[in-house]
C-alpha positions as CSV (number, residue, x, y, z in Angstrom):
1,X,-9.2,-14.5,-5.1
2,X,-5.5,-16.0,-4.4
3,X,-5.1,-16.5,-7.5
4,X,-4.3,-13.6,-8.9
5,X,-1.3,-13.6,-6.1
6,X,0.4,-17.1,-7.5
7,X,0.3,-16.0,-11.1
8,X,2.8,-12.8,-9.9
9,X,6.4,-13.8,-10.6
10,X,7.3,-11.4,-7.2
11,X,7.6,-12.6,-4.0
12,X,4.7,-10.9,-1.6
13,X,5.1,-9.3,1.6
14,X,3.3,-8.5,5.0
15,X,4.2,-7.8,8.4
16,X,6.7,-10.6,9.6
17,X,5.4,-12.6,12.4
18,X,5.8,-10.1,15.6
19,X,2.1,-9.5,14.1
20,X,0.1,-11.3,15.3
21,X,-3.6,-10.6,14.4
22,X,-5.7,-11.6,11.7
23,X,-4.9,-11.6,8.2
24,X,-6.8,-10.8,4.7
25,X,-5.7,-10.7,1.0
26,X,-7.5,-7.8,-0.5
27,X,-6.6,-7.2,-4.4
28,X,-4.1,-7.6,-6.7
29,X,-3.5,-5.2,-10.1
30,X,-2.7,-6.7,-13.3
31,X,-0.9,-5.0,-17.0
32,X,-3.3,-4.8,-19.3
33,X,-1.5,-8.3,-21.0
34,X,-2.9,-9.7,-17.6
35,X,0.8,-9.9,-15.6
36,X,0.2,-9.6,-12.2
37,X,2.2,-5.8,-11.5
38,X,1.4,-4.9,-7.6
39,X,-1.6,-6.2,-4.8
40,X,-2.2,-5.9,-1.2
41,X,-2.4,-7.6,1.8
42,X,-4.1,-7.0,4.9
43,X,-3.2,-6.6,8.7
44,X,-5.8,-5.7,11.7
45,X,-9.6,-4.9,11.2
46,X,-10.3,-5.4,7.9
47,X,-11.3,-1.3,7.1
48,X,-15.0,0.5,5.4
49,X,-15.5,3.4,3.8
50,X,-16.5,4.9,6.2
51,X,-14.2,3.8,9.1
52,X,-15.7,5.0,12.8
53,X,-17.7,6.9,11.8
54,X,-20.2,4.4,11.2
55,X,-19.5,2.1,13.9
56,X,-18.0,4.6,16.0
57,X,-14.6,2.6,17.3
58,X,-11.4,2.7,15.5
59,X,-10.2,0.5,13.2
60,X,-6.3,-0.8,13.6
61,X,-4.9,-2.0,10.2
62,X,-2.0,-2.3,8.3
63,X,-2.0,-2.6,4.9
64,X,1.4,-3.9,2.5
65,X,1.6,-2.7,-0.6
66,X,4.2,-5.1,-3.0
67,X,4.9,-3.1,-6.5
68,X,7.2,-6.0,-9.1
69,X,10.1,-3.9,-9.6
70,X,10.1,-2.6,-13.5
71,X,12.2,-1.0,-15.2
72,X,11.2,-1.3,-18.7
73,X,7.5,-2.0,-19.1
74,X,5.9,-1.5,-22.3
75,X,2.3,-0.4,-23.4
76,X,-0.5,-3.5,-24.2
77,X,0.1,-2.8,-27.9
78,X,3.7,-3.1,-27.9
79,X,4.3,0.5,-29.4
80,X,5.2,2.1,-26.7
81,X,7.4,2.1,-23.0
82,X,5.7,2.7,-19.9
83,X,7.2,4.7,-16.9
84,X,9.3,2.3,-14.9
85,X,7.6,1.1,-11.3
86,X,9.6,3.3,-8.5
87,X,9.1,4.0,-4.7
88,X,7.2,6.8,-5.9
89,X,4.6,4.0,-7.4
90,X,4.3,2.0,-3.5
91,X,4.0,5.3,-1.9
92,X,1.2,6.3,-4.5
93,X,-0.9,3.4,-4.3
94,X,-0.7,3.4,-0.5
95,X,-1.8,6.6,-0.3
96,X,-4.8,6.2,-3.1
97,X,-5.3,2.5,-0.9
98,X,-6.1,5.2,2.5
99,X,-8.0,7.3,0.9
100,X,-10.7,4.8,-0.5
101,X,-10.4,4.3,3.2
102,X,-11.2,7.6,4.8
103,X,-13.9,9.6,4.3
104,X,-13.9,13.3,6.4
105,X,-16.9,12.8,9.3
106,X,-18.8,16.0,8.3
107,X,-18.6,15.7,4.3
108,X,-21.7,14.7,2.3
109,X,-21.8,11.3,0.7
110,X,-22.8,13.2,-2.4
111,X,-19.9,15.1,-2.5
112,X,-17.0,12.2,-1.7
113,X,-16.6,11.0,-5.1
114,X,-15.2,14.8,-5.8
115,X,-13.6,14.8,-3.1
116,X,-11.4,11.6,-3.3
117,X,-10.5,13.0,-6.9
118,X,-8.4,15.4,-5.2
119,X,-7.1,13.9,-2.7
120,X,-5.4,10.9,-5.1
121,X,-4.1,14.0,-6.6
122,X,-2.5,15.1,-3.7
123,X,-1.4,11.8,-3.4
124,X,0.4,11.6,-6.7
125,X,2.1,15.1,-6.1
126,X,3.2,13.7,-2.8
127,X,4.4,10.5,-4.0
128,X,6.4,12.5,-6.9
129,X,8.2,14.4,-4.2
130,X,9.2,11.7,-2.0
131,X,12.4,13.4,-0.7
132,X,10.3,17.2,-0.3
133,X,9.6,18.4,3.4
134,X,5.8,16.5,3.4
135,X,8.0,13.7,4.6
136,X,10.4,12.1,7.4
137,X,12.4,9.0,7.0
138,X,11.9,6.0,9.1
139,X,13.9,2.6,9.3
140,X,12.2,-0.5,9.4
141,X,13.3,-4.7,8.8
142,X,12.4,-6.2,6.2
143,X,13.7,-9.5,6.2
144,X,15.4,-8.9,9.2
145,X,17.7,-6.3,7.2
146,X,17.4,-2.3,9.0
147,X,15.8,-0.3,5.3
148,X,15.0,3.1,5.3
149,X,10.6,4.4,4.1
150,X,9.9,7.4,3.1
151,X,6.7,7.7,6.1
152,X,4.7,10.8,6.4
153,X,1.3,10.9,8.4
154,X,-1.8,12.5,8.2
155,X,-5.2,13.0,9.9
156,X,-6.6,9.7,7.6
157,X,-3.3,8.2,8.8
158,X,-0.4,7.4,7.3
159,X,1.4,5.8,4.3
160,X,5.5,5.0,4.0
161,X,6.9,3.7,1.0
162,X,10.3,2.3,0.5
163,X,12.1,-0.8,-1.3
164,X,13.4,-4.4,-0.5
165,X,16.4,-6.3,-0.8
166,X,13.9,-9.1,-3.0
167,X,13.9,-7.0,-5.7
168,X,10.1,-5.4,-5.0
169,X,9.0,-2.1,-4.0
170,X,7.0,-2.3,-0.2
171,X,4.3,0.6,0.4
172,X,2.3,0.2,3.5
173,X,-0.6,2.4,5.1
174,X,-2.7,2.2,8.2
175,X,-4.3,4.1,11.0
176,X,-5.0,2.6,14.4
177,X,-1.6,0.7,14.2
178,X,1.3,2.4,14.8
179,X,4.2,2.2,11.8
180,X,6.7,2.6,14.4
181,X,6.7,-1.4,15.7
182,X,6.0,-2.7,13.0
183,X,8.3,-5.4,10.0
184,X,8.1,-6.7,7.1
185,X,8.3,-9.9,5.4
186,X,8.3,-12.5,2.1
187,X,5.0,-14.2,3.2
188,X,5.8,-18.8,2.7
189,X,2.3,-19.1,3.2
190,X,-0.4,-17.4,1.2
191,X,-3.0,-19.8,3.5
192,X,-1.9,-17.6,6.1
193,X,-4.0,-14.6,4.4
194,X,-6.7,-16.4,3.5
């Protein structure tokens, strides 16, 4: 799994050294040409789709999403240009990531796909309006520097998104861990996540 992370031409971010719990690699997202565009690193309990509904225990986790800053991206066939990545890209990836590990307790298994599709569309609309009233601002350290993030809480957990001086956009989501005490830093050694 680490190979995809090593192919990236941008730095990966995770929680800084203040977090002493388990860390793990999740997955990378690639473009049509195989270029690594984003990926996620996990911290704390590995979340499950059913979460506390299945186990009765609250999961405590935070996932950090690193998105390459691509002001101009060519389509795979070379005939056009794709939308640039932005803080909104990080917010949408974080929001949809949180949804993947959420499941309303009263919902029948057969309805989950419809619910997920509807909520993912809502996450996209929210990510497209980061200056709207659904978001607040939160300052958290990135590589030791106070950095502004767009922040939002819901019944499923929290989502935040911002940009780094290192030229990548960061998204994060979690549940059972407060976002207010988090800090982010470049991952020096991916072995800490294996």
